[in-house]
C-alpha positions in Angstrom: 35.8 1.6 -17.7 34.8 -0.9 -15.0 33.7 1.9 -12.7 31.6 3.4 -15.5 30.0 0.1 -16.2 29.2 -0.4 -12.5 27.5 3.0 -12.3 25.5 2.3 -15.5 24.2 -0.9 -14.1 23.4 0.7 -10.7 21.4 3.5 -12.4 19.6 1.2 -14.8 18.5 -1.1 -11.9 16.4 1.7 -10.4 15.3 3.5 -13.6 12.2 1.4 -14.2 11.0 2.0 -10.6 11.8 5.7 -10.8 9.9 6.1 -14.1 6.7 5.1 -12.2 7.4 6.4 -8.8 8.2 9.9 -10.2 4.6 10.2 -11.2 3.4 10.3 -7.6 3.7 13.2 -5.1 2.1 11.5 -2.1 2.7 8.3 -0.2 0.7 6.5 2.6 2.7 4.7 5.3 1.0 2.6 8.0 1.4 3.9 11.5 1.5 0.3 12.7 2.6 -2.7 10.6 1.1 -6.2 11.1 4.2 -7.4 12.9 4.1 -4.4 15.4 2.3 -4.4 18.7 2.0 -0.7 18.9 2.3 2.4 16.6 5.9 3.2 15.6 7.3 0.4 17.6 11.1 0.5 17.5 10.7 3.8 15.6 10.4 1.8 12.4 7.6 3.9 10.9 9.2 7.3 11.8 12.6 6.2 10.3 10.9 5.0 7.1 8.8 8.2 6.8 11.9 10.3 7.2 13.8 8.3 4.6 11.2 8.8 1.9 10.5 12.5 2.8 14.3 13.1 2.5 14.0 11.8 -1.1 11.2 14.3 -1.8 7.9 12.3 -1.4 5.2 13.8 0.8 4.4 11.0 3.3 1.2 10.6 5.4 0.5 8.0 8.0 -2.6 6.0 7.2 -4.5 7.3 10.2 -3.6 10.9 9.5 -6.2 13.4 8.2 -5.9 13.8 4.4 -7.3 16.4 2.1 -10.6 15.5 0.4 -9.1 15.1 -3.0 -6.3 13.0 -1.8 -8.6 10.8 0.3 -11.1 10.2 -2.5 -8.5 9.6 -5.3 -6.9 6.3 -4.3 -4.7 6.1 -7.3 -3.1 9.5 -6.8 -0.8 8.1 -4.2 1.5 5.2 -3.5 1.7 2.9 -0.5 4.9 2.1 1.5 5.0 -1.4 3.0 7.4 -3.4 5.1 7.3 -7.2 5.1 8.8 -9.2 8.0 10.3 -12.6 7.3 11.9 -13.5 10.6 13.2 -16.9 11.8 14.4 -18.0 15.2 17.8 -16.3 14.9 17.4 -13.5 12.4 15.3 -10.4 11.9 14.5 -9.8 8.3 12.7 -6.8 6.7 11.9 -5.8 3.1 10.7 -2.3 2.2 8.5 -1.8 -0.9 6.5 0.9 -2.6 3.3 -0.2 -4.5 0.6 1.7 -6.5 -3.1 1.3 -6.3 -3.0 -1.7 -8.7 -0.6 -3.5 -6.4 2.3 -3.0 -8.8 5.7 -2.9 -7.1 7.4 0.4 -8.0 10.4 0.0 -5.7 11.6 -3.0 -3.6 14.6 -3.1 -1.3 16.9 -6.0 -0.8 16.2 -8.0 2.4 17.8 -6.4 5.4 18.7 -8.8 8.2 20.1 -8.7 11.7 21.2 -11.4 14.1 21.2 -9.1 17.1 19.2 -10.7 20.0 17.5 -7.6 21.3 14.4 -6.6 19.4 14.8 -2.8 19.0 18.4 -2.8 17.7 17.7 -5.9 15.5 14.8 -4.3 13.8 16.6 -1.0 13.3 19.7 -2.7 11.9 17.6 -4.8 9.5 15.6 -1.7 8.4 18.8 0.4 7.8 20.3 -2.3 5.6 17.0 -2.6 3.6 16.8 1.2 3.1 20.5 1.4 2.2 19.9 -0.9 -0.7 17.5 1.7 -2.3 19.1 4.9 -1.2 20.6 5.5 -4.6 17.3 6.0 -6.4 16.7 9.6 -7.4 13.1 10.9 -7.0 11.8 13.8 -9.1 8.1 14.4 -9.3 6.6 14.6 -12.7 2.8 14.8 -13.1 1.2 12.0 -15.0 -0.1 12.6 -18.5 -3.8 12.3 -18.5 -5.0 9.1 -20.0 -8.5 8.2 -21.3 -10.7 6.7 -18.6 -10.7 2.9 -18.5 -14.0 1.1 -19.0 -15.8 0.3 -15.8 -16.8 -3.3 -15.3 -19.7 -3.7 -12.9 -20.8 -7.1 -11.6 -24.5 -7.6 -11.8 -27.0 -10.5 -11.2 -27.3 -11.1 -14.9 -23.5 -11.6 -15.2 -22.9 -13.5 -12.0 -24.5 -16.9 -12.8 -23.2 -18.9 -9.8 -23.2 -16.2 -7.1 -25.2 -13.1 -6.0 -23.7 -9.9 -7.5 -23.7 -8.2 -4.1 -20.7 -9.5 -2.1 -21.7 -9.8 1.6 -19.2 -9.1 4.3 -19.8 -9.7 8.1 -18.1 -10.3 11.4 -16.7 -6.8 11.6 -13.7 -6.1 13.9 -12.3 -2.7 14.6 -8.7 -1.9 14.1 -6.4 1.0 15.1 -7.2 2.8 11.8 -10.5 1.3 10.6 -12.3 -2.0 10.2 -11.8 -5.6 9.2 -14.6 -7.6 7.5 -14.8 -11.2 6.7 -16.5 -12.4 3.4 -19.6 -14.5 4.3 -18.7 -17.2 1.8 -15.0 -17.1 0.7 -13.8 -15.9 4.2 -11.5 -13.4 2.5 -10.6 -10.5 4.8 -11.5 -6.9 3.7 -9.4 -4.3 5.4 -10.9 -0.8 5.5 -8.7 2.2 6.5 -10.5 5.5 7.5 -10.1 8.7 5.6 -11.3 12.2 6.4 -14.6 11.4 4.6 -16.7 8.9 6.7 -18.1 7.4 3.5 -14.8 6.7 1.9 -12.2 4.0 3.0 -8.9 2.9 1.6 -9.5 -0.9 1.0 -7.4 -4.0 0.6 -8.5 -7.6 0.2 -6.0 -10.3 -0.8 -4.1 -8.9 -3.8 -6.8 -6.2 -4.5 -6.2 -2.7 -3.3 -8.7 0.2 -4.0 -11.4 2.2 -2.3 -14.7 1.4 -0.6 -17.3 4.2 -0.7 -21.0 4.7 -0.1 -23.3 5.7 -3.1 -27.1 5.6 -3.4 -27.4 4.0 0.1 -25.1 1.1 -1.0 -21.4 0.3 -0.6 -19.0 -0.3 -3.5 -15.5 -1.7 -3.7 -13.5 -0.3 -6.7 -10.0 -1.5 -7.7 -7.9 -2.2 -10.8 -7.0 -5.5 -12.4 -4.9 -5.5 -15.5 -5.4 -1.7 -15.9 -9.2 -2.1 -15.9 -11.4 -0.6 -13.2 -13.6 -3.1 -11.4 -16.6 -1.9 -9.4 -18.2 -4.4 -7.0 -21.3 -3.7 -5.0 -20.8 -5.1 -1.5 -22.8 -5.4 1.7 -21.2 -4.3 4.9 -22.8 -4.9 8.3 -21.4 -2.3 10.7 
């Protein structure tokens, strides 16, 4: 009876995540995380990719060529992330999977290692983190089509205290795209390249979506509380 109860609790702990994660066939994984100095340093990225592919997800690196449909439809895929929380003596990693609305679909326990050498420490911490989510069962189930959410577009008439066009400047190139700085708020806008030069996977603070060019202007679209927000922005390449 105790064994049955333990198994039931274990399954129920990942059921909520599975119910959402099962709706996605594709996942995007950075080829280089913020805490890494080079792509696939310590084989963290390759190990993580292999783990999720073994579960059944089709995983692409963020600098890998995508099909047109997959590149354009930001919410047709999930995003795999690894957060580092090291201190002087311990290497700590947490693996998570989020959707285009920044909702966490799956989050590991914190994997930690006190090994002094970097490569074995990161690998041990990663293996512990992945082991904590190894029991989830992935089975792809296509989403049921839902009515389109209303699009909210900022305009000069609505924006009483600021210009409706959000201006970004001070561009810096990255390994997979560009980083822009908001002219007023100083918020960073990260753009990751896709196979279409007019479309980018975009992230700014807690907003994740797409940036694309339309009618000789640039737009940043993302979801907040299941509503699609469309912002016109100004980019100075």
